[in-house]
C-alpha positions in Angstrom: 48.4 62.9 -20.8 46.3 59.7 -21.1 48.3 56.5 -20.4 47.2 53.4 -22.2 48.0 50.1 -20.5 49.5 47.3 -22.5 47.9 43.7 -22.0 50.8 41.3 -22.1 48.4 38.2 -21.9 49.1 37.4 -18.3 45.6 38.3 -17.1 44.0 36.2 -19.9 46.2 33.2 -19.0 45.2 33.5 -15.3 41.5 33.6 -16.3 41.9 30.6 -18.6 43.7 28.6 -15.8 40.8 29.4 -13.4 38.2 28.2 -15.9 40.2 25.0 -16.7 40.5 24.3 -12.9 36.7 24.7 -12.4 36.0 22.5 -15.4 38.4 19.9 -14.1 36.9 19.8 -10.6 33.4 19.7 -12.0 34.2 16.7 -14.3 36.0 15.0 -11.4 32.9 15.4 -9.1 30.7 14.0 -11.9 32.9 11.1 -12.5 33.2 10.3 -8.8 29.4 10.6 -8.5 28.8 8.2 -11.4 31.3 5.7 -10.1 29.7 5.9 -6.6 26.2 5.5 -8.0 27.3 2.4 -10.1 29.0 0.9 -7.1 25.9 1.6 -4.9 23.7 -0.2 -7.5 25.9 -3.3 -8.0 27.9 -3.7 -4.8 25.7 -4.8 -1.8 28.3 -4.3 1.0 29.2 -0.8 -0.4 25.5 0.0 -0.6 24.8 -1.2 3.0 27.8 0.9 4.3 26.6 4.0 2.4 23.0 3.6 3.7 24.2 3.2 7.3 27.0 5.8 7.6 26.4 8.4 4.9 22.7 8.3 4.1 21.7 7.5 7.7 19.0 5.1 6.7 19.3 2.9 9.8 16.9 3.8 12.6 17.3 2.2 16.1 14.5 1.5 18.5 13.9 4.2 21.2 15.5 7.0 19.0 12.2 8.1 17.5 9.0 9.7 18.6 6.6 7.3 20.2 3.0 6.8 21.5 2.4 5.0 24.7 -0.2 2.2 24.8 -2.2 0.8 27.7 -1.2 -2.8 27.8 -4.4 -3.9 29.6 -6.6 -2.6 26.7 -7.3 -4.2 23.3 -5.5 -1.6 21.1 -6.3 -1.5 17.4 -3.7 0.6 15.5 -4.1 2.1 12.0 -2.4 4.8 9.9 -3.9 7.1 7.3 -3.4 10.6 6.0 -1.2 12.3 8.6 -2.4 10.3 11.6 -1.7 7.2 13.5 -5.0 6.2 15.0 -5.6 4.0 18.1 -9.0 2.4 18.7 -9.5 1.2 22.2 -12.5 0.9 24.6 -14.8 2.7 22.0 -12.5 5.7 21.7 -10.5 6.5 18.5 -7.5 8.7 19.2 -5.6 10.4 16.4 -1.9 11.2 16.8 0.4 13.1 14.5 3.8 12.0 13.3 5.4 13.6 16.3 3.3 11.4 18.6 1.1 14.3 19.8 -2.6 13.6 20.4 -4.6 15.8 18.0 -8.2 14.5 18.4 -10.5 11.9 20.0 -13.7 10.5 18.7 -16.3 8.1 20.2 -16.7 5.1 17.9 -19.0 2.3 19.0 -16.9 -0.5 17.5 -15.6 -3.6 19.3 -14.4 -5.9 16.6 -13.2 -3.6 13.8 -12.8 -4.2 10.1 -11.0 -1.2 8.6 -10.0 0.3 5.2 -8.0 3.5 4.7 -7.4 5.6 1.5 -5.8 9.0 1.5 -7.6 11.2 4.0 -10.3 8.7 4.8 -10.7 6.0 7.4 -13.6 3.6 7.0 -14.3 1.5 10.1 -17.1 -1.0 10.7 -18.2 -3.7 13.2 -17.3 -7.1 11.8 -20.4 -9.3 11.3 -22.6 -6.5 12.6 -24.3 -3.5 11.1 -22.5 -0.3 12.3 -20.1 1.7 10.0 -18.3 5.0 10.2 -16.5 7.2 7.6 -13.9 9.4 9.3 -11.7 12.1 7.9 -9.2 13.9 10.2 -10.9 14.4 13.6 -14.4 14.4 12.2 -17.0 11.6 11.6 -18.3 12.3 8.0 -21.2 9.9 8.4 -22.3 6.8 10.3 -25.0 4.3 9.7 -26.6 1.1 10.9 -27.0 -1.1 7.8 -29.4 -4.0 7.2 -27.3 -7.1 7.4 -23.9 -8.3 8.6 -20.9 -6.4 7.3 -18.4 -8.8 5.6 -16.2 -6.5 3.4 -15.7 -2.7 3.1 -13.8 -0.4 0.8 -13.3 3.4 0.3 -11.7 5.1 -2.6 -9.6 8.3 -2.4 -12.6 10.5 -2.9 -14.6 9.0 0.0 -16.9 6.7 -2.1 -17.8 3.6 0.0 -19.0 0.1 -0.9 -20.0 -2.5 1.7 -20.6 -6.2 1.3 -23.4 -7.5 3.5 -24.6 -11.1 4.4 -27.4 -12.4 6.6 -30.2 -11.1 4.4 -32.6 -13.0 2.1 -29.8 -12.8 -0.5 -26.4 -14.5 -0.3 -24.7 -11.1 -0.6 -25.8 -7.5 -0.9 -23.4 -4.7 -2.0 -24.4 -1.2 -0.9 -22.6 1.8 -2.5 -22.5 5.3 -1.0 -21.1 8.7 -2.0 -18.8 10.8 0.2 -21.8 12.3 2.1 -23.2 8.9 2.9 -26.0 9.0 0.4 -26.9 5.6 -0.9 -26.3 5.4 -4.7 -27.6 1.9 -5.3 -27.7 -1.7 -4.1 -26.5 -4.9 -5.9 -28.1 -8.2 -5.0 -26.4 -11.6 -5.4 -28.9 -14.4 -5.0 -26.8 -17.4 -5.9 -23.2 -16.3 -5.5 -21.1 -15.0 -2.6 -19.2 -11.6 -2.9 -15.5 -12.0 -2.1 -14.2 -8.5 -2.5 -15.3 -5.1 -3.9 -13.5 -1.9 -5.0 -14.4 1.5 -6.5 -12.4 3.2 -9.3 -10.3 6.3 -8.5 -12.6 8.5 -10.6 -15.9 7.2 -9.0 -17.1 5.8 -12.3 -16.9 2.1 -11.7 -17.7 -0.5 -9.0 -16.0 -3.8 -9.4 -16.7 -6.9 -7.3 -15.6 -10.5 -7.3 -17.9 -13.4 -6.5 -17.7 -17.2 -6.3 -20.3 -19.8 -7.2 -20.0 -22.9 -5.1 -23.1 -24.8 -6.5 -21.1 -26.9 -9.0 -18.4 -29.4 -8.7 -15.8 -26.7 -9.2 -15.7 -23.3 -7.5 -16.3 -20.6 -10.2 -14.7 -17.2 -9.7 -16.4 -14.3 -11.5 -15.5 -10.6 -11.8 -18.0 -8.0 -12.7 -17.7 -4.2 -13.3 -20.7 -1.9 -12.8 -21.1 1.6 -14.3 -22.0 3.7 -11.2 -23.8 6.3 -13.3 -26.0 3.8 -14.9 -26.7 1.9 -11.7 -27.7 4.9 -9.6 -30.1 6.1 -12.3 -31.6 2.6 -12.8 -30.5 2.4 -16.4 -30.3 -1.0 -18.0 -27.0 -2.5 -18.8 -25.2 -1.2 -15.7 -23.0 -4.3 -15.6 -20.6 -3.4 -18.4 -18.1 -6.3 -18.0 -18.1 -9.9 -16.8 -15.2 -12.3 -16.6 -15.7 -15.9 -15.5 -12.5 -17.9 -14.7 -12.9 -21.1 -16.6 -10.3 -23.2 -14.8 -11.6 -23.3 -11.2 -9.1 -20.7 -9.9 -10.1 -19.0 -6.6 -10.1 -15.2 -6.6 -9.0 -13.7 -3.3 -8.6 -9.9 -3.8 -9.3 -7.1 -6.3 -8.1 -3.4 -6.4 -8.4 -0.5 -8.8 -5.1 1.2 -9.6 -4.2 4.2 -11.7 -5.9 4.6 -15.2 -8.8 2.4 -14.0 -6.7 -0.8 -14.2 -8.4 -3.5 -12.2 -5.9 -5.8 -10.5 -7.2 -9.3 -9.6 -5.4 -11.7 -7.3 -6.2 -15.4 -7.7 -4.6 -18.3 -5.9 -2.3 -19.0 -8.8 -1.4 -15.5 -10.0 -2.1 -11.8 -10.4 -4.1 -10.5 -13.4 -5.1 -7.2 -14.8 -8.4 -6.2 -16.4 -8.4 -3.2 -18.8 -10.3 -2.5 -22.0 -12.2 -5.8 -21.6 -9.1 -7.9 -21.6 -7.8 -10.2 -18.8 -4.0 -10.5 -18.8 -1.8 -12.4 -16.3 1.0 -10.2 -14.9 2.8 -12.6 -12.6 2.6 -16.2 -11.3 2.1 -16.9 -7.6 2.7 -20.7 -8.1 5.8 -22.0 -9.9 7.3 -25.4 -9.7 10.8 -24.5 -8.9 10.2 -21.4 -6.7 8.9 -20.8 -3.2 6.6 -17.7 -3.5 5.7 -16.8 0.1 3.7 -13.6 -0.5 1.9 -11.7 -3.2 0.2 -8.3 -2.9 -1.8 -5.8 -5.0 -2.4 -3.0 -2.5 0.0 -0.5 -3.9 -1.0 2.5 -6.1 0.6 1.5 -9.4 2.5 -1.8 -8.7 2.1 -5.3 -7.6 4.7 -7.5 -6.0 5.6 -11.0 -4.9 8.2 -12.5 -2.5 10.4 -15.3 -3.7 12.5 -17.2 -1.2 15.5 -19.4 -2.0 16.8 -21.5 0.9 20.4 -22.5 1.3 22.2 -24.5 3.9 22.8 -21.6 6.3 20.5 -18.8 5.2 17.5 -17.8 3.1 17.9 -15.5 0.1 14.7 -13.4 -0.4 13.8 -11.3 -3.4 11.0 -8.8 -3.6 9.9 -8.6 -7.2 8.0 -5.4 -7.8 6.2 -5.0 -11.2 4.7 -1.8 -12.5 1.1 -2.7 -13.5 1.2 -0.1 -16.4 4.5 -0.7 -18.2 5.3 -4.2 -16.7 8.8 -2.9 -15.6 10.3 -5.0 -12.8 12.5 -3.9 -9.9 14.0 -6.2 -7.4 15.1 -5.8 -3.8 17.0 -8.7 -2.1 18.1 -9.5 1.4 19.4 -12.5 3.4 16.5 -13.5 5.6 13.0 -14.8 5.5 10.1 -12.4 5.6 7.8 -12.8 8.5 5.1 -10.3 7.4 4.6 -7.8 4.5 2.7 -4.5 4.6 2.2 -2.1 1.8 0.6 1.3 1.1 0.7 3.7 -1.8 4.4 3.4 -3.0 6.0 1.9 0.1 6.5 -1.7 1.2 7.4 -2.7 4.8 9.1 -6.1 5.3 9.0 -7.4 8.9 11.8 -9.8 9.7 10.9 -10.1 13.3 13.2 -7.6 15.0 14.1 -5.7 11.9 12.0 -3.9 9.3 13.1 -2.9 5.8 11.0 -0.1 4.2 11.5 -0.1 0.4 10.1 2.0 -2.4 8.5 0.6 -5.6 11.8 1.2 -7.5 13.4 -1.4 -5.3 15.5 1.0 -3.2 15.8 0.9 0.6 14.1 3.9 2.2 14.8 3.1 5.9 15.9 0.1 8.0 14.4 -0.1 11.5 16.3 -2.2 14.0 14.5 -3.4 17.2 15.7 -5.1 20.4 12.4 -7.0 20.7 9.8 -8.7 18.5 7.7 -6.4 16.4 4.0 -7.0 16.8 2.7 -5.1 13.7 3.4 -2.3 11.3 1.1 0.4 10.0 2.0 2.7 7.0 0.8 6.2 6.0 2.0 8.6 3.3 5.3 9.7 4.8 5.6 7.8 8.0 5.0 4.4 9.6 4.2 3.1 13.0 6.1 0.1 14.6 3.6 -1.4 17.0 4.6 -3.1 20.2 2.6 -4.3 23.2 3.1 -1.0 25.1 4.1 1.6 22.5 4.1 2.7 18.9 7.4 4.0 17.5 7.1 6.5 14.6 9.5 6.2 11.7 9.6 8.9 8.9 9.9 7.2 5.5 
């Protein structure tokens, strides 16, 4: 005989209670998460507590991997790609983020001028003629140029531009591809080149120049089509902007989407589609603006200080150069030095460093027992440079 069970509804009620409990717990977790996030955003003491004890963002000196330095040598420290590089006594040593020596190169440079970009390290002898392009533990090419090297730049594809003086012209700009083949030269007979950069897609060379022959210094920005220039085609200079008000240009940089960012003594401007637009002021009557910078991948920033009786309130205003969105990071101290690379900013306060991202959030806070000499930043780590060591911080 087949016995048929009778469902009295108890099992269904047990299942329903279990589902309700799961939903209740999920909603509670979401609500707690939202409240915590809001409190983290608006409540500075709560954010500091969470960063220190939960997210473990505080790093103390002597708790990280380190690289020993010879104090008797003149150590020049750089960071690029996955390496921290130390140039000393004509040897360039590459260390990984664990502090392990990975390679050593002979580089005949005494007074270096250096640019890094992605996997490339470009290093030259200041006011001399020797230059090296390095990637990893290999010298891609090296040259002795005609003239004295003033400025250098390398883009993320390894294209190089060099500003030279000491020739029959006031300035000469030489442009090379990744293999070291010269693409073209640009001669400036009456003006002095201040800075130079190459677009991320290798299509454009931009340079800034100043004319000091008149009563006012004239700042000029020009953009060259690399394809036209290397084939000798006419009209290779495709854009020229001359500042009419005597402002001094100090720095230029290509960011994403071929936006050319220009830094003048009064503000930061953007050139795109033949227009020149001011993004932010560096001089304002009621504000103390201590730093400005354009070396990030897709942002610019300025440091604004407000002094009170007992302390200094500092704000880092970070502006997206594409959509003009602004993020702000604030702290109670005066910034001693600022370093930036890619999407990270390092603020040196003397014996403390704040590493922040371009969205205005703290990445890491490094606390030192002694004065910090210098900071170098790569993609995912930074080096805290002292007289006798480099401490490595993952960021």
